Backbone as a printed PyTorch tensor [residue, N CA C, xyz], in Angstrom:
tensor([[[-24.0530, -13.8040, -56.9790],
         [-24.0160, -13.8000, -55.5270],
         [-23.5760, -12.4320, -55.0080]],

        [[-22.5240, -11.9150, -55.6150],
         [-22.0240, -10.6050, -55.1960],
         [-23.0940,  -9.5310, -55.4360]],

        [[-23.8460,  -9.6200, -56.5260],
         [-24.8940,  -8.6540, -56.8350],
         [-26.0210,  -8.7440, -55.8070]],

        [[-26.3440,  -9.9460, -55.3670],
         [-27.4070, -10.1310, -54.3730],
         [-27.0040,  -9.4930, -53.0420]],

        [[-25.7270,  -9.6730, -52.6320],
         [-25.2480,  -9.0680, -51.3850],
         [-25.2390,  -7.5420, -51.4910]],

        [[-24.8190,  -7.0350, -52.6250],
         [-24.7910,  -5.5950, -52.8450],
         [-26.2120,  -5.0270, -52.8080]],

        [[-27.1510,  -5.7570, -53.4500],
         [-28.5550,  -5.3480, -53.4490],
         [-29.1130,  -5.3560, -52.0200]],

        [[-28.8450,  -6.4030, -51.2660],
         [-29.3110,  -6.5180, -49.8870],
         [-28.7310,  -5.3930, -49.0270]],

        [[-27.4590,  -5.0980, -49.1870],
         [-26.8170,  -4.0230, -48.4250],
         [-27.4520,  -2.6770, -48.7640]],

        [[-27.7630,  -2.4560, -50.0260],
         [-28.3950,  -1.2030, -50.4470],
         [-29.7970,  -1.0710, -49.8480]],

        [[-30.5620,  -2.1610, -49.8710],
         [-31.9100,  -2.1520, -49.3060],
         [-31.8500,  -1.8960, -47.7980]],

        [[-30.9460,  -2.5540, -47.1050],
         [-30.8100,  -2.3590, -45.6620],
         [-30.4080,  -0.9230, -45.3290]],

        [[-29.4950,  -0.3410, -46.1040],
         [-29.1130,   1.0570, -45.8890],
         [-30.3080,   1.9790, -46.0900]],

        [[-31.0680,   1.7040, -47.1520],
         [-32.2540,   2.5120, -47.4360],
         [-33.2560,   2.4270, -46.2750]],

        [[-33.5210,   1.2230, -45.7880],
         [-34.4530,   1.0420, -44.6740],
         [-33.9470,   1.7260, -43.4130]],

        [[-32.6550,   1.5850, -43.1430],
         [-32.0690,   2.2080, -41.9640],
         [-32.2180,   3.7310, -42.0280]],

        [[-31.8500,   4.3360, -43.1590],
         [-31.9300,   5.7900, -43.2790],
         [-33.3760,   6.2770, -43.3010]],

        [[-34.2790,   5.4730, -43.8510],
         [-35.6970,   5.8370, -43.8480],
         [-36.2280,   5.8540, -42.4180]],

        [[-35.9300,   4.8040, -41.6630],
         [-36.3620,   4.7190, -40.2740],
         [-35.7220,   5.8260, -39.4420]],

        [[-34.4610,   6.0770, -39.6570],
         [-33.7350,   7.1280, -38.9530],
         [-34.3680,   8.4950, -39.2570]],

        [[-34.6940,   8.7410, -40.5130],
         [-35.3080,  10.0110, -40.9130],
         [-36.6710,  10.1930, -40.2460]],

        [[-37.4520,   9.1180, -40.1710],
         [-38.7530,   9.1950, -39.5090],
         [-38.5970,   9.5490, -38.0370]],

        [[-37.6190,   8.9400, -37.3940],
         [-37.3960,   9.2150, -35.9650],
         [-36.9590,  10.6550, -35.7550]],

        [[-36.0600,  11.1330, -36.5840],
         [-35.5530,  12.4940, -36.4560],
         [-36.6540,  13.5160, -36.7290]],

        [[-37.4850,  13.2640, -37.7160],
         [-38.5220,  14.2280, -38.0810],
         [-39.6820,  14.2490, -37.0940]],

        [[-39.7460,  13.2830, -36.1910],
         [-40.8020,  13.2780, -35.1920],
         [-42.0550,  12.5540, -35.6370]],

        [[-42.0300,  11.9210, -36.7940],
         [-43.2160,  11.2170, -37.2870],
         [-43.3440,   9.8280, -36.6740]],

        [[-42.3600,   9.4050, -35.9160],
         [-42.3570,   8.0490, -35.3790],
         [-42.0740,   8.1060, -33.8880]],

        [[-42.8570,   8.9340, -33.1990],
         [-42.6120,   9.1150, -31.7660],
         [-43.5230,   8.2090, -30.9500]],

        [[-42.9940,   7.6680, -29.8970],
         [-43.7750,   6.8540, -28.9730],
         [-44.0910,   7.7250, -27.7660]],

        [[-45.3660,   7.9040, -27.4400],
         [-45.7000,   8.7660, -26.3000],
         [-45.1220,   8.2170, -25.0060]],

        [[-44.6260,   9.1250, -24.1710],
         [-44.0190,   8.7000, -22.9200],
         [-45.0630,   8.5110, -21.8280]],

        [[-46.1890,   9.2190, -21.9310],
         [-47.2510,   9.0680, -20.9460],
         [-48.5590,   8.9380, -21.6980]],

        [[-49.0640,   7.7400, -21.8010],
         [-50.2430,   7.4970, -22.6230],
         [-51.5090,   8.1130, -22.0290]],

        [[-51.4840,   8.5860, -20.7780],
         [-52.6610,   9.1940, -20.1660],
         [-52.8730,  10.6220, -20.6440]],

        [[-51.8380,  11.2760, -21.1350],
         [-51.9400,  12.6720, -21.5200],
         [-52.2710,  12.7630, -23.0060]],

        [[-53.4120,  13.3760, -23.3000],
         [-53.8320,  13.6120, -24.6710],
         [-53.8300,  15.1220, -24.8600]],

        [[-52.9670,  15.6170, -25.7250],
         [-52.7450,  17.0430, -25.8710],
         [-53.7130,  17.6530, -26.8780]],

        [[-54.8420,  18.1590, -26.4070],
         [-55.8600,  18.7370, -27.2750],
         [-55.8740,  20.2500, -27.1020]],

        [[-55.6400,  21.0190, -28.1650],
         [-55.6770,  22.4800, -28.0490],
         [-57.0470,  22.9770, -27.6020]],

        [[-57.0620,  24.1370, -26.9520],
         [-58.3010,  24.7280, -26.4560],
         [-58.9210,  25.5680, -27.5620]],

        [[-60.1240,  25.1890, -27.9860],
         [-60.9040,  25.9510, -28.9620],
         [-62.3510,  25.9310, -28.4900]],

        [[-63.0100,  27.0790, -28.5910],
         [-64.3710,  27.1690, -28.0610],
         [-65.1670,  28.1970, -28.8600]],

        [[-66.4430,  27.9110, -29.0640],
         [-67.3570,  28.8640, -29.7010],
         [-67.8080,  29.8710, -28.6530]],

        [[-67.7760,  31.1640, -28.9960],
         [-68.1170,  32.2130, -28.0380],
         [-69.4920,  32.8280, -28.2650]],

        [[-70.0390,  32.6600, -29.4500],
         [-71.3320,  33.2570, -29.7500],
         [-71.2240,  34.2170, -30.9120]],

        [[-72.2310,  35.0570, -31.0250],
         [-72.3480,  35.9730, -32.1500],
         [-72.1870,  37.4080, -31.6600]],

        [[-71.5380,  38.2320, -32.4780],
         [-71.3110,  39.6280, -32.1010],
         [-71.3870,  40.5150, -33.3350]],

        [[-71.7220,  41.7720, -33.1190],
         [-71.6870,  42.7530, -34.2030],
         [-70.2720,  43.3250, -34.2780]],

        [[-69.9080,  43.9030, -35.4110],
         [-68.5910,  44.5520, -35.4770],
         [-68.4310,  45.6380, -34.4110]],

        [[-69.5330,  46.2930, -34.0510],
         [-69.4710,  47.3720, -33.0560],
         [-69.0940,  46.8650, -31.6670]],

        [[-69.5900,  45.6650, -31.2750],
         [-69.2820,  45.2100, -29.9190],
         [-68.1840,  44.1530, -29.8590]],

        [[-67.8590,  43.5290, -30.9580],
         [-66.8370,  42.4770, -30.9900],
         [-65.5050,  42.9650, -30.4120]],

        [[-64.9440,  43.9960, -31.0100],
         [-63.6210,  44.4710, -30.6040],
         [-63.6430,  45.0310, -29.1880]],

        [[-64.6800,  45.8020, -28.8660],
         [-64.7610,  46.4340, -27.5480],
         [-64.8270,  45.3920, -26.4350]],

        [[-65.7040,  44.4110, -26.5780],
         [-65.8810,  43.3860, -25.5430],
         [-64.6340,  42.5240, -25.4080]],

        [[-64.1130,  42.0620, -26.5300],
         [-62.9380,  41.1810, -26.4900],
         [-61.7540,  41.8890, -25.8440]],

        [[-61.4940,  43.1080, -26.2750],
         [-60.3480,  43.8540, -25.7320],
         [-60.5030,  44.0730, -24.2270]],

        [[-61.6930,  44.4540, -23.7920],
         [-61.9510,  44.7020, -22.3700],
         [-61.7200,  43.4480, -21.5210]],

        [[-62.2870,  42.3200, -21.9480],
         [-62.1660,  41.0800, -21.1660],
         [-60.7270,  40.5770, -21.1520]],

        [[-60.0590,  40.6090, -22.2940],
         [-58.6740,  40.1300, -22.3330],
         [-57.7700,  40.9820, -21.4380]],

        [[-57.9410,  42.2860, -21.4830],
         [-57.1320,  43.1620, -20.6180],
         [-57.4170,  42.9000, -19.1400]],

        [[-58.6810,  42.6310, -18.8050],
         [-59.0370,  42.3090, -17.4210],
         [-58.3360,  41.0350, -16.9250]],

        [[-57.9330,  40.1770, -17.8540],
         [-57.2650,  38.9190, -17.5030],
         [-55.7690,  38.9410, -17.8430]],

        [[-55.2120,  40.1440, -17.9830],
         [-53.7820,  40.3500, -18.2070],
         [-53.2790,  39.8200, -19.5600]],

        [[-54.1370,  39.8450, -20.5680],
         [-53.7310,  39.5220, -21.9410],
         [-53.7910,  40.8070, -22.7500]],

        [[-52.6450,  41.2000, -23.2980],
         [-52.5370,  42.4620, -24.0230],
         [-52.5610,  42.1960, -25.5280]],

        [[-53.2870,  43.0380, -26.2440],
         [-53.4850,  42.8520, -27.6770],
         [-52.1720,  43.1080, -28.4260]],

        [[-51.8270,  42.1550, -29.2740],
         [-50.6570,  42.3010, -30.1440],
         [-51.0780,  42.7840, -31.5310]],

        [[-52.2000,  42.2400, -32.0380],
         [-52.6170,  42.6480, -33.3850],
         [-54.1140,  42.4870, -33.5970]],

        [[-54.6200,  43.3430, -34.4850],
         [-55.9740,  43.2630, -35.0200],
         [-55.7950,  43.0410, -36.5200]],

        [[-56.3100,  41.9460, -37.0240],
         [-56.1740,  41.6520, -38.4520],
         [-57.5450,  41.4170, -39.0600]],

        [[-57.6960,  41.8340, -40.3170],
         [-58.9410,  41.6340, -41.0360],
         [-58.6740,  40.8940, -42.3330]],

        [[-59.6620,  40.1290, -42.7550],
         [-59.6030,  39.4700, -44.0540],
         [-60.9800,  39.5760, -44.6890]],

        [[-61.1500,  38.9800, -45.8410],
         [-62.4440,  39.0170, -46.5130],
         [-63.4820,  38.1930, -45.7660]],

        [[-63.0370,  37.2650, -44.9420],
         [-63.9810,  36.3700, -44.2640],
         [-64.1370,  36.6530, -42.7750]],

        [[-63.3530,  37.5760, -42.2360],
         [-63.4840,  37.8350, -40.8090],
         [-62.4170,  38.7440, -40.2580]],

        [[-62.3560,  38.7540, -38.9420],
         [-61.3860,  39.5750, -38.2230],
         [-60.7800,  38.7500, -37.0910]],

        [[-59.5510,  39.0980, -36.7110],
         [-58.8120,  38.3070, -35.7350],
         [-58.1380,  39.2360, -34.7400]],

        [[-58.2810,  38.9150, -33.4690],
         [-57.5830,  39.6420, -32.4110],
         [-56.6290,  38.6490, -31.7610]],

        [[-55.3450,  39.0000, -31.7370],
         [-54.3220,  38.1200, -31.1810],
         [-53.6040,  38.8390, -30.0480]],

        [[-53.3860,  38.1230, -28.9440],
         [-52.6840,  38.7210, -27.8060],
         [-51.1790,  38.4780, -27.9120]],

        [[-50.4510,  39.2110, -27.0950],
         [-49.0280,  38.9200, -26.9020],
         [-48.9410,  37.6560, -26.0480]],

        [[-47.7610,  37.0710, -25.9760],
         [-47.5530,  35.9410, -25.0700],
         [-47.6960,  36.4210, -23.6390]],

        [[-48.4710,  35.7170, -22.8620],
         [-48.5980,  35.9890, -21.4320],
         [-47.6640,  35.0030, -20.7270]],

        [[-46.4610,  35.4670, -20.4030],
         [-45.4780,  34.6170, -19.7270],
         [-45.8990,  34.5270, -18.2630]],

        [[-45.9820,  33.2990, -17.7680],
         [-46.5340,  33.0740, -16.4320],
         [-45.8070,  31.9200, -15.7490]],

        [[-46.0520,  31.7960, -14.4570],
         [-45.5340,  30.6400, -13.7100],
         [-46.3280,  29.4040, -14.1390]],

        [[-45.6950,  28.2610, -14.2060],
         [-46.4300,  27.0440, -14.5750],
         [-47.5440,  26.7380, -13.5720]],

        [[-48.6510,  26.1970, -14.0910],
         [-49.7610,  25.7630, -13.2500],
         [-49.3590,  24.4710, -12.5400]],

        [[-50.0870,  24.0560, -11.4800],
         [-49.6780,  22.8930, -10.6750],
         [-49.3580,  21.6210, -11.4820]],

        [[-50.1990,  21.2150, -12.4210],
         [-49.9140,  20.0020, -13.1990],
         [-48.6700,  20.1820, -14.0610]],

        [[-48.4770,  21.3780, -14.5930],
         [-47.2890,  21.6470, -15.4120],
         [-46.0230,  21.5140, -14.5600]],

        [[-46.0710,  22.0300, -13.3280],
         [-44.9350,  21.8990, -12.4030],
         [-44.6970,  20.4360, -12.0420]],

        [[-45.7900,  19.7330, -11.7690],
         [-45.7030,  18.3180, -11.3970],
         [-45.0370,  17.4880, -12.4990]],

        [[-45.2710,  17.8680, -13.7360],
         [-44.6710,  17.1520, -14.8700],
         [-43.2650,  17.6480, -15.2010]],

        [[-42.7720,  18.6190, -14.4290],
         [-41.3910,  19.0680, -14.5770],
         [-41.1870,  20.2360, -15.5240]],

        [[-42.2460,  20.8800, -15.9520],
         [-42.0900,  22.0300, -16.8430],
         [-41.6730,  23.2460, -16.0340]],

        [[-40.7020,  23.9830, -16.5490],
         [-40.0550,  25.0380, -15.7820],
         [-40.5920,  26.4400, -16.0620]],

        [[-41.2930,  26.6060, -17.1650],
         [-41.7780,  27.9170, -17.5690],
         [-43.0110,  27.6980, -18.4350]],

        [[-43.8450,  28.7160, -18.5480],
         [-45.0590,  28.5730, -19.3630],
         [-45.4520,  29.9220, -19.9440]],

        [[-46.1220,  29.8580, -21.0930],
         [-46.6490,  31.0740, -21.6980],
         [-47.8810,  30.7200, -22.5240]],

        [[-48.8160,  31.6710, -22.5740],
         [-50.0960,  31.4370, -23.2210],
         [-50.4310,  32.6110, -24.1300]],

        [[-50.9990,  32.3010, -25.2860],
         [-51.4180,  33.3090, -26.2630],
         [-52.8520,  32.9860, -26.6780]],

        [[-53.6680,  34.0280, -26.8190],
         [-55.0710,  33.8560, -27.1840],
         [-55.3350,  34.5310, -28.5300]],

        [[-56.1520,  33.8500, -29.3410],
         [-56.6070,  34.4120, -30.6110],
         [-58.1320,  34.3300, -30.6220]],

        [[-58.7720,  35.4600, -30.8660],
         [-60.2260,  35.5020, -30.9860],
         [-60.5510,  35.7100, -32.4630]],

        [[-61.3420,  34.8100, -32.9980],
         [-61.6860,  34.8330, -34.4150],
         [-63.1350,  35.2760, -34.5600]],

        [[-63.3550,  36.2570, -35.4010],
         [-64.7020,  36.6980, -35.7390],
         [-64.9510,  36.3830, -37.2040]],

        [[-65.6250,  35.2750, -37.4670],
         [-65.9110,  34.8640, -38.8470],
         [-67.2320,  35.5010, -39.2860]],

        [[-67.2120,  36.1770, -40.4220],
         [-68.4170,  36.8490, -40.8960],
         [-69.4990,  35.8170, -41.1960]],

        [[-70.6690,  36.0330, -40.6010],
         [-71.8390,  35.1950, -40.8670],
         [-72.5240,  35.7730, -42.1030]],

        [[-72.3450,  35.1450, -43.2470],
         [-72.8600,  35.6870, -44.5130],
         [-74.3890,  35.7080, -44.5580]],

        [[-75.0460,  34.9450, -43.7030],
         [-76.5150,  34.9320, -43.6530],
         [-77.0640,  36.1210, -42.8650]],

        [[-76.1990,  36.8760, -42.2060],
         [-76.6650,  37.9300, -41.3050],
         [-76.7150,  39.3160, -41.9470]],

        [[-76.3470,  39.4530, -43.2070],
         [-76.3280,  40.7730, -43.8340],
         [-77.7380,  41.3440, -43.9450]],

        [[-77.8640,  42.6020, -43.5570],
         [-79.1280,  43.3150, -43.7480],
         [-78.8240,  44.8030, -43.8550]],

        [[-79.7340,  45.5400, -44.4010],
         [-79.5050,  46.9750, -44.5640],
         [-79.5870,  47.7160, -43.2310]],

        [[-80.2510,  47.1170, -42.2420],
         [-80.4220,  47.7840, -40.9420],
         [-79.3130,  47.3940, -39.9640]],

        [[-79.0770,  46.0980, -39.8160],
         [-78.1610,  45.6100, -38.7880],
         [-76.7510,  45.3380, -39.2710]],

        [[-76.4650,  45.6280, -40.5280],
         [-75.1450,  45.3590, -41.0840],
         [-74.9020,  43.8470, -41.1140]],

        [[-73.9590,  43.3200, -40.3640],
         [-73.6930,  41.8830, -40.3270],
         [-73.1810,  41.5020, -38.9550]],

        [[-73.0310,  40.1930, -38.7490],
         [-72.5790,  39.6720, -37.4530],
         [-71.3840,  38.7430, -37.6590]],

        [[-70.6390,  38.5700, -36.5770],
         [-69.5290,  37.6100, -36.5530],
         [-69.9350,  36.3880, -35.7290]],

        [[-69.5510,  35.2120, -36.1840],
         [-69.5510,  34.0240, -35.3370],
         [-68.1610,  33.9860, -34.7210]],

        [[-68.0870,  33.9820, -33.3990],
         [-66.8130,  34.1870, -32.7080],
         [-66.3100,  32.9160, -32.0190]],

        [[-65.0030,  32.7430, -32.0880],
         [-64.3320,  31.5750, -31.5140],
         [-63.0740,  32.0290, -30.7880]],

        [[-62.6870,  31.2610, -29.7820],
         [-61.4200,  31.4940, -29.0900],
         [-60.5070,  30.3010, -29.3740]],

        [[-59.2460,  30.5960, -29.6590],
         [-58.2100,  29.5700, -29.7930],
         [-57.0730,  29.9530, -28.8550]],

        [[-56.5570,  28.9780, -28.1450],
         [-55.5020,  29.2310, -27.1770],
         [-54.2730,  28.4080, -27.5430]],

        [[-53.1290,  29.0520, -27.4940],
         [-51.8640,  28.3410, -27.6800],
         [-51.1410,  28.4130, -26.3380]],

        [[-50.8500,  27.2440, -25.7740],
         [-50.1760,  27.1730, -24.4740],
         [-48.8690,  26.4150, -24.6540]],

        [[-47.7750,  27.0420, -24.2740],
         [-46.4640,  26.4170, -24.3790],
         [-45.8320,  26.2990, -22.9980]],

        [[-45.1540,  25.1770, -22.7730],
         [-44.3970,  24.9560, -21.5380],
         [-42.9630,  24.6260, -21.9200]],

        [[-42.0520,  24.9540, -21.0290],
         [-40.6270,  24.7360, -21.2930],
         [-40.1780,  23.4500, -20.6040]],

        [[-39.6460,  22.5210, -21.3860],
         [-39.2650,  21.2150, -20.8440],
         [-37.7710,  21.1070, -20.5160]],

        [[-37.0630,  22.2260, -20.5030],
         [-35.6290,  22.2040, -20.2100],
         [-34.7760,  22.3650, -21.4550]],

        [[-35.3710,  22.0980, -22.6110],
         [-34.6460,  22.2610, -23.8820],
         [-35.3660,  23.1950, -24.8370]],

        [[-36.7000,  23.0830, -24.8730],
         [-37.4880,  23.8510, -25.8320],
         [-38.9200,  24.0080, -25.3260]],

        [[-39.6540,  24.8960, -25.9430],
         [-41.0760,  25.0440, -25.6120],
         [-41.8890,  24.0270, -26.4020]],

        [[-42.8440,  23.4030, -25.7180],
         [-43.7340,  22.4390, -26.3670],
         [-45.1740,  22.8030, -26.0220]],

        [[-46.1050,  22.4170, -26.8880],
         [-47.5130,  22.6620, -26.6200],
         [-48.0100,  21.7070, -25.5360]],

        [[-48.8300,  22.2400, -24.6180],
         [-49.4000,  21.4320, -23.5520],
         [-50.7330,  22.0440, -23.1410]],

        [[-51.8080,  21.2430, -23.2030],
         [-53.1580,  21.7540, -22.9630],
         [-53.9190,  20.9990, -21.8750]],

        [[-53.3040,  20.0840, -21.1910],
         [-54.0460,  19.2200, -20.2760],
         [-54.1110,  19.7080, -18.8400]],

        [[-53.6600,  20.9070, -18.5860],
         [-53.7170,  21.4630, -17.2360],
         [-55.1540,  21.8650, -16.8890]],

        [[-55.7090,  21.3170, -15.8030],
         [-57.0600,  21.7230, -15.3870],
         [-57.1380,  23.2240, -15.0830]],

        [[-56.0640,  23.7980, -14.5580],
         [-56.0570,  25.2260, -14.2430],
         [-56.1370,  26.0530, -15.5180]],

        [[-55.3950,  25.6600, -16.5450],
         [-55.4710,  26.3570, -17.8320],
         [-56.8980,  26.2890, -18.3670]],

        [[-57.4820,  25.1090, -18.3400],
         [-58.8470,  24.9400, -18.8490],
         [-59.8240,  25.8050, -18.0600]],

        [[-59.7010,  25.8420, -16.7350],
         [-60.5870,  26.6680, -15.9070],
         [-60.4670,  28.1460, -16.2780]],

        [[-59.2350,  28.6130, -16.4220],
         [-59.0150,  30.0310, -16.7350],
         [-59.5540,  30.3740, -18.1290]],

        [[-59.3180,  29.5070, -19.1030],
         [-59.8100,  29.7640, -20.4620],
         [-61.3320,  29.6370, -20.5310]],

        [[-61.9040,  28.6820, -19.7700],
         [-63.3690,  28.5620, -19.6930],
         [-63.9750,  29.8310, -19.1040]],

        [[-63.3230,  30.3860, -18.0960],
         [-63.8020,  31.6040, -17.4570],
         [-63.7940,  32.7790, -18.4400]],

        [[-62.6820,  32.9570, -19.1510],
         [-62.5790,  34.0340, -20.1470],
         [-63.6300,  33.8340, -21.2350]],

        [[-63.7760,  32.5970, -21.7040],
         [-64.7560,  32.2970, -22.7590],
         [-66.1720,  32.6100, -22.3010]],

        [[-66.4890,  32.2210, -21.0840],
         [-67.8500,  32.4310, -20.5520],
         [-68.1480,  33.9230, -20.4020]],

        [[-67.1850,  34.6870, -19.9380],
         [-67.3890,  36.1320, -19.7680],
         [-67.6310,  36.7890, -21.1360]],

        [[-66.7870,  36.4660, -22.1110],
         [-66.9650,  37.0410, -23.4540],
         [-68.3170,  36.6230, -24.0250]],

        [[-68.6270,  35.3490, -23.9120],
         [-69.8900,  34.8270, -24.4280],
         [-71.0920,  35.5240, -23.7870]],

        [[-71.0630,  35.6940, -22.4720],
         [-72.1560,  36.3670, -21.7570],
         [-72.2930,  37.8270, -22.1920]],

        [[-71.1670,  38.4960, -22.3800],
         [-71.2110,  39.9040, -22.8110],
         [-71.7370,  40.0150, -24.2420]],

        [[-71.3670,  39.0770, -25.1220],
         [-71.9230,  39.0710, -26.4810],
         [-73.4370,  38.8850, -26.4250]],

        [[-73.8830,  37.9530, -25.5990],
         [-75.3210,  37.6640, -25.4750],
         [-76.0680,  38.8840, -24.9280]],

        [[-75.5170,  39.5240, -23.9070],
         [-76.1520,  40.7110, -23.3250],
         [-76.2250,  41.8350, -24.3570]],

        [[-75.1500,  42.0670, -25.0870],
         [-75.1320,  43.1120, -26.1160],
         [-76.1680,  42.8180, -27.1970]],

        [[-76.3080,  41.5510, -27.5450],
         [-77.2970,  41.1480, -28.5490],
         [-78.7180,  41.3950, -28.0480]],

        [[-78.9810,  41.0660, -26.7930],
         [-80.3090,  41.2820, -26.2160],
         [-80.6360,  42.7670, -26.1440]],

        [[-79.6520,  43.5800, -25.7530],
         [-79.8640,  45.0240, -25.6720],
         [-80.1540,  45.6140, -27.0550]],

        [[-79.4130,  45.1530, -28.0520],
         [-79.5910,  45.6350, -29.4200],
         [-80.9610,  45.2400, -29.9480]],

        [[-81.3690,  44.0050, -29.6760],
         [-82.6540,  43.5090, -30.1770],
         [-83.8500,  44.1370, -29.4720]],

        [[-83.6350,  44.6910, -28.2640],
         [-84.7550,  45.2690, -27.5150],
         [-85.1220,  46.6710, -28.0160]],

        [[-84.2730,  47.2760, -28.8350],
         [-84.5650,  48.6260, -29.3470],
         [-85.3500,  48.5630, -30.6050]]])
């Protein structure tokens, strides 16, 4: 009998600490607002040559007050990352009580291995990824559901995409 009680107490302690650990680690969170689905902003921008990729991206980002923090290269592509653009919260962010906001953009140029040629060199398939953080009074958290954020990122994406397309048409016309 004593062994059964000791066993039961051990099992209950184990379950309690397991549940407690899940809650602390954030794996067992209950959403507070089921209407908000936090989906990061990622978008395909089109195709670019190494010659126009950096020039176009840098120009458009600077026009929208995003300053380049780094240019990185790997065997599979190149990456342009901006500094954090600290800004006032957009209307929905304010409405939800967020006190501060900042946004960072990463432009990825993945080498299209099918595009290699002796004349045209190669091309990048380009993507934009956006990291948006808002301050909830204790810490910064990711938040992507602001219509204003989406509009601004759609605008930047469309401008870059259009410039890539124009550069491609100009190159192909020669």
